[in-house]
C-alpha positions in Angstrom: 10.0 -22.7 7.5 9.0 -18.4 6.7 6.6 -18.9 10.1 9.7 -20.4 11.8 11.8 -17.4 10.6 9.2 -14.6 11.4 9.4 -15.9 15.4 12.6 -15.9 15.7 13.0 -11.7 16.1 9.5 -11.9 18.2 11.1 -13.9 20.7 14.5 -12.7 20.0 13.0 -8.9 21.3 11.0 -10.1 24.1 14.2 -12.2 25.3 15.5 -8.2 25.2 13.0 -6.9 27.1 13.1 -9.0 29.8 16.9 -9.0 30.4 17.2 -5.4 30.4 13.9 -4.7 32.6 15.4 -7.5 35.0 19.3 -5.5 35.2 17.8 -2.1 35.6 16.0 -3.4 38.6 19.1 -5.7 39.7 21.0 -2.0 39.2 18.7 -0.3 41.5 18.6 -2.9 44.2 22.0 -2.6 44.4 22.4 1.0 44.6 19.5 1.6 46.8 19.0 1.2 50.6 17.2 -1.8 51.4 16.6 -3.1 54.9 17.3 -7.0 54.8 19.2 -8.3 57.6 20.7 -11.0 55.1 18.0 -11.4 52.2 20.5 -10.1 49.8 20.4 -13.6 47.4 16.5 -14.1 48.1 15.7 -10.1 47.2 18.2 -10.0 43.8 16.6 -13.5 43.1 13.4 -12.2 42.8 14.3 -9.0 41.3 16.1 -10.9 38.5 13.0 -13.7 38.4 10.6 -10.9 37.7 11.9 -8.8 34.7 13.3 -12.4 33.1 9.5 -13.8 33.4 8.4 -11.2 30.8 10.1 -13.2 28.0 6.6 -15.2 27.7 4.2 -12.3 28.2 3.1 -13.2 25.0 2.7 -16.6 25.1 1.3 -16.9 28.7 0.3 -13.3 30.0 -1.5 -13.7 32.7 0.8 -16.1 34.3 3.6 -13.3 34.0 1.1 -11.0 35.9 0.6 -13.7 38.9 4.9 -14.5 38.7 5.7 -10.4 38.9 2.7 -9.9 41.3 4.3 -12.1 43.5 8.0 -11.4 43.0 6.8 -7.3 43.7 5.6 -8.7 47.2 8.3 -10.7 47.7 11.4 -8.3 47.6 9.2 -5.7 49.3 9.1 -8.2 52.4 12.2 -8.8 52.3 13.1 -5.5 52.3 14.1 -3.5 48.7 12.4 -0.5 47.8 12.8 -1.0 44.0 9.9 -0.1 41.8 7.6 -2.8 40.3 8.8 -1.9 36.7 8.0 -5.8 35.4 4.7 -5.9 37.2 3.6 -2.7 34.9 4.6 -4.7 31.7 2.9 -7.6 32.7 0.0 -5.2 33.4 0.4 -3.7 29.6 0.9 -7.4 28.2 -2.7 -8.6 29.7 -4.5 -5.5 28.8 -3.3 -6.0 25.4 -4.0 -9.9 25.2 -7.8 -8.5 26.4 -7.5 -9.9 30.2 -8.8 -6.7 31.2 -10.9 -8.3 34.6 -7.4 -10.3 35.7 -5.4 -7.2 35.7 -7.9 -5.0 37.7 -8.3 -7.3 40.2 -4.8 -8.5 40.7 -3.5 -4.4 40.6 -6.0 -3.5 43.2 -4.7 -7.1 45.1 -1.1 -5.7 44.6 -2.3 -2.2 46.2 -3.8 -3.3 49.2 -0.7 -5.8 49.8 1.8 -3.7 49.0 1.9 -2.0 52.6 1.5 -5.3 54.4 4.6 -6.2 52.7 6.5 -3.5 53.4 5.3 -3.3 57.2 6.8 -6.4 57.6 10.0 -6.0 56.0 12.7 -5.6 58.4 12.6 -1.7 57.6 12.8 0.5 60.8 10.3 3.4 60.4 7.0 3.9 61.5 3.5 2.3 59.8 3.0 5.5 57.9 6.5 5.8 56.4 5.9 2.5 54.9 3.0 2.9 53.4 4.5 6.1 51.6 7.1 4.0 50.8 4.9 1.9 49.3 3.0 4.6 47.4 6.6 5.6 45.7 7.2 1.8 44.9 4.5 1.7 43.3 2.5 5.0 41.2 -1.1 4.3 40.7 -0.6 7.0 37.6 1.6 4.6 36.3 0.0 1.5 36.7 -3.0 3.4 35.3 -1.1 4.6 32.0 0.0 0.8 31.7 -3.0 -0.3 31.6 -4.2 2.8 29.2 -1.4 1.9 26.5 -2.4 -1.8 26.2 -5.6 -1.5 25.8 -5.0 1.1 23.5 -2.9 -1.2 21.5 -5.2 -3.8 21.4 -8.5 -2.0 20.0 -5.8 -0.6 17.9 -4.5 -4.0 16.7 -8.4 -4.8 16.4 -9.4 -2.4 14.1 -6.7 -3.4 11.8 -8.0 -7.4 12.0 -11.3 -5.7 11.4 -9.8 -3.4 8.5 -8.5 -6.0 6.9 -11.1 -8.9 6.9 -13.0 -6.0 5.4 -11.0 -5.8 2.5 -10.6 -9.1 1.7 -14.7 -10.0 1.5 -14.7 -6.8 -1.0 -12.2 -8.6 -2.6 -14.1 -12.1 -3.1 -17.2 -9.9 -3.3 -15.9 -8.0 -6.4 -14.1 -11.6 -7.4 -18.0 -13.3 -7.4 -19.3 -10.3 -9.3 -16.5 -10.9 -12.4 -17.4 -14.6 -12.3 -20.9 -13.8 -12.7 -20.5 -11.2 -15.1 -18.2 -13.7 -17.1 -21.1 -16.4 -16.7 -23.4 -14.5 -18.6 -21.0 -13.6 -21.2 -20.3 -16.8 -22.1 -24.2 -17.7 -22.5 -25.1 -14.9 -24.2 -22.5 -15.6 -26.6 -22.2 -19.1 -26.9 -24.5 -20.9 -25.9 -27.4 -19.8 -28.5 -24.6 -20.4 -31.4 -23.5 -24.1 -30.2 -27.2 -24.8 -29.7 -27.6 -24.4 -33.3 -25.0 -26.4 -34.6 -26.0 -29.3 -32.6 -29.7 -28.9 -34.2 -28.3 -28.6 -37.8 -25.7 -31.4 -37.4 -28.7 -33.5 -35.6 -31.0 -32.2 -38.5 -28.7 -33.4 -41.0 -27.7 -36.9 -39.5 -31.7 -37.7 -39.5 -32.3 -37.1 -42.5 -29.4 -38.7 -44.5 -30.2 -42.2 -42.1 -34.0 -41.3 -43.5 -32.8 -41.3 -47.0 -30.5 -44.7 -46.4 -27.4 -42.5 -46.7 -24.2 -43.3 -45.0 -23.9 -40.1 -42.7 -20.6 -39.0 -43.1 -17.7 -39.4 -40.5 -17.5 -35.5 -40.5 -21.0 -34.5 -39.8 -20.7 -37.4 -36.6 -17.7 -35.8 -35.3 -19.4 -32.7 -35.7 -22.9 -33.7 -33.9 -20.7 -35.4 -31.1 -18.2 -32.7 -30.6 -21.4 -30.1 -30.3 -22.8 -31.8 -27.7 -19.3 -32.3 -25.3 -19.3 -28.8 -26.0 -22.8 -27.8 -24.5 -21.3 -29.7 -21.8 -18.2 -28.3 -21.0 -19.7 -24.5 -21.2 -22.6 -25.9 -18.8 -19.4 -27.0 -16.3 -17.9 -23.9 -17.4 -20.9 -21.7 -16.1 -21.4 -23.6 -13.4 -17.5 -23.5 -12.1 -17.9 -19.6 -12.8 -21.2 -19.8 -10.8 -19.6 -21.5 -8.0 -21.6 -24.2 -7.9 -19.5 -26.9 -6.0 -21.5 -29.9 -7.5 -20.3 -29.2 -10.8 -18.6 -32.8 -12.7 -14.9 -32.0 -13.5 -13.1 -33.7 -16.3 -9.8 -36.2 -15.4 -7.5 -38.8 -16.1 -10.7 -40.6 -16.4 -12.2 -38.7 -19.2 -9.2 -39.8 -21.5 -10.6 -42.6 -23.8 -13.8 -40.1 -24.0 -11.2 -38.1 -25.9 -9.8 -40.8 -27.6 -13.0 -42.2 -29.4 -13.7 -38.5 -30.1 -10.6 -38.2 -32.1 -10.9 -41.3 -33.2 -14.5 -40.5 -34.7 -12.3 -37.2 -36.8 -10.2 -40.3 -38.0 -6.9 -39.6 -36.4 -5.7 -43.1 -35.3 -4.7 -43.0 -31.0 -3.5 -45.1 -28.7 -3.0 -44.8 -24.7 0.2 -46.1 -22.9 0.2 -45.8 -19.0 2.9 -46.7 -16.4 3.6 -46.9 -12.9 1.1 -47.8 -10.4 -1.9 -45.9 -11.2 -3.5 -43.5 -8.0 -6.0 -40.7 -7.2 -3.7 -37.4 -7.6 -4.9 -34.0 -6.3 -8.2 -32.5 -8.3 -6.2 -29.9 -9.8 -3.5 -31.8 -11.0 -6.1 -34.2 -12.4 -8.0 -31.6 -14.4 -4.9 -29.9 -15.7 -3.9 -33.2 -17.2 -6.8 -34.0 -19.0 -6.8 -30.4 -20.3 -3.5 -31.3 -21.3 -4.5 -34.4 -23.9 -7.7 -32.7 -24.9 -5.9 -29.5 -25.9 -3.2 -31.4 -27.6 -5.7 -34.0 -29.4 -7.2 -30.5 -30.7 -4.4 -28.9 -32.0 -3.1 -32.3 -33.6 -7.0 -32.5 -35.3 -6.7 -28.9 -36.2 -3.3 -28.2 -37.4 -1.4 -31.3 -37.6 -2.4 -33.2 -40.8 -1.5 -36.0 -38.7 -2.7 -40.0 -38.9 -1.8 -40.6 -35.3 -1.6 -39.7 -32.1 0.1 -41.2 -29.1 -0.5 -40.6 -25.2 1.5 -41.8 -22.6 0.4 -41.4 -19.0 3.6 -42.0 -16.3 2.5 -42.4 -12.7 5.7 -41.4 -10.8 6.4 -41.4 -7.1 6.3 -37.1 -7.0 5.0 -36.4 -10.1 2.4 -37.1 -12.9 4.1 -37.4 -16.4 1.9 -36.4 -20.0 2.7 -36.6 -23.1 1.0 -36.2 -26.5 3.3 -37.0 -29.6 1.5 -37.0 -33.6 3.0 -37.7 -36.8 1.9 -34.3 -38.3 4.0 -31.7 -40.6 5.7 -30.4 -37.9 9.4 -30.6 -39.0 12.3 -30.0 -36.2 13.7 -26.5 -35.5 10.4 -25.0 -36.9 8.9 -22.7 -34.2 5.7 -23.7 -32.6 2.6 -20.7 -33.3 2.2 -19.6 -29.5 -1.3 -19.9 -29.7 -4.0 -19.6 -27.0 -4.3 -23.4 -26.7 -0.5 -23.3 -26.0 -0.2 -20.3 -23.6 -3.3 -22.0 -21.5 -1.9 -25.6 -20.9 1.1 -23.1 -19.7 -0.5 -21.3 -17.7 -2.5 -24.0 -16.0 0.5 -26.0 -15.5 2.7 -23.1 -14.4 0.7 -22.2 -11.5 1.0 -25.9 -10.6 5.0 -25.7 -10.5 5.1 -27.9 -13.1 7.3 -27.7 -16.3 5.8 -27.7 -20.1 7.6 -28.8 -22.9 5.8 -28.5 -26.8 8.0 -28.3 -29.6 8.5 -30.4 -33.1 9.8 -33.7 -32.5 13.2 -34.8 -34.1 11.8 -37.5 -36.2 8.7 -35.1 -37.1 5.6 -34.4 -36.0 4.9 -32.8 -32.8 5.6 -33.4 -29.0 3.3 -31.6 -26.1 5.5 -33.2 -22.7 4.4 -31.8 -19.3 5.5 -32.8 -15.3 3.2 -32.0 -12.8 4.4 -32.3 -8.7 2.1 -34.5 -7.0 4.0 -35.0 -3.5 5.1 -38.8 -2.6 2.4 -41.1 -1.6 2.2 -42.0 1.7 
């Protein structure tokens, strides 16, 4: 929509110039002395056509150059001594578009053909006077100036485009360097500690089983959480390093989240409505993160016994809802932690909506709606 709006003023500007040039040519033709016996209609038509053709100068500069070339030869051949203003505008447009060789050849051909056109016109003057008139119709200096102006603007636009590409490349380089820096920081600060937790949990589980003791559910949950944290950290680091093969978690991994929640004593249920279908990758990952963060918050802060997950595939949206029966009471404001803030940022970035608040019947609810577009 914005592209169409930007084209309208450009087209209006082109037509304004074209109509203005055509009007100038017609005024000069009407006020000048021309030697046509009865070619007025043809001459005025060629003057108008040469000017109006400039409206297509941006889309087809070479074709417009050819049309104005023919119009200049034509109206001079029928006795109109009118400057080749339209052709000068066309030269400027073709040079700006980079058609230097075509412009040069056409201009040389015009300088050669124009005296011949004037000589065959119905004028009464000698050939020498006709040639002088031709030089007056098309001054070489004006032709060179028009070509130089078009070439200068083309070079300026090329340099501006190159400068823009350079800025974009520099920005991409800075972003890449920042991602690598973050990846190194995460690796150095987290990998060591997570590895220690995972190893210690594994040793504790091994010793308990070796002694024939029952392994506490909490210890098994810590061991599994350590493994999952290692996988998550590896995936995050690969993403930051821009590794395209890194696996992304989506809604197909929700059952894994439920199993881990059950491992720490949180009973979870899953309900899916609508026709299950593939959704955009960003939506799929965001939906997974919403469920993951919601269950994490429930396990850490809600003192809940159950949590329910509802996924609704709507025609133009994906709805996610996670409810728990924790200690949150109606009217109490949720604490805006990092988890809720991250969920809100992800949902907002996709143009969706998020609600996170206590339920009327007690407990807490997280509801998100993510636009996906209608299926084709």
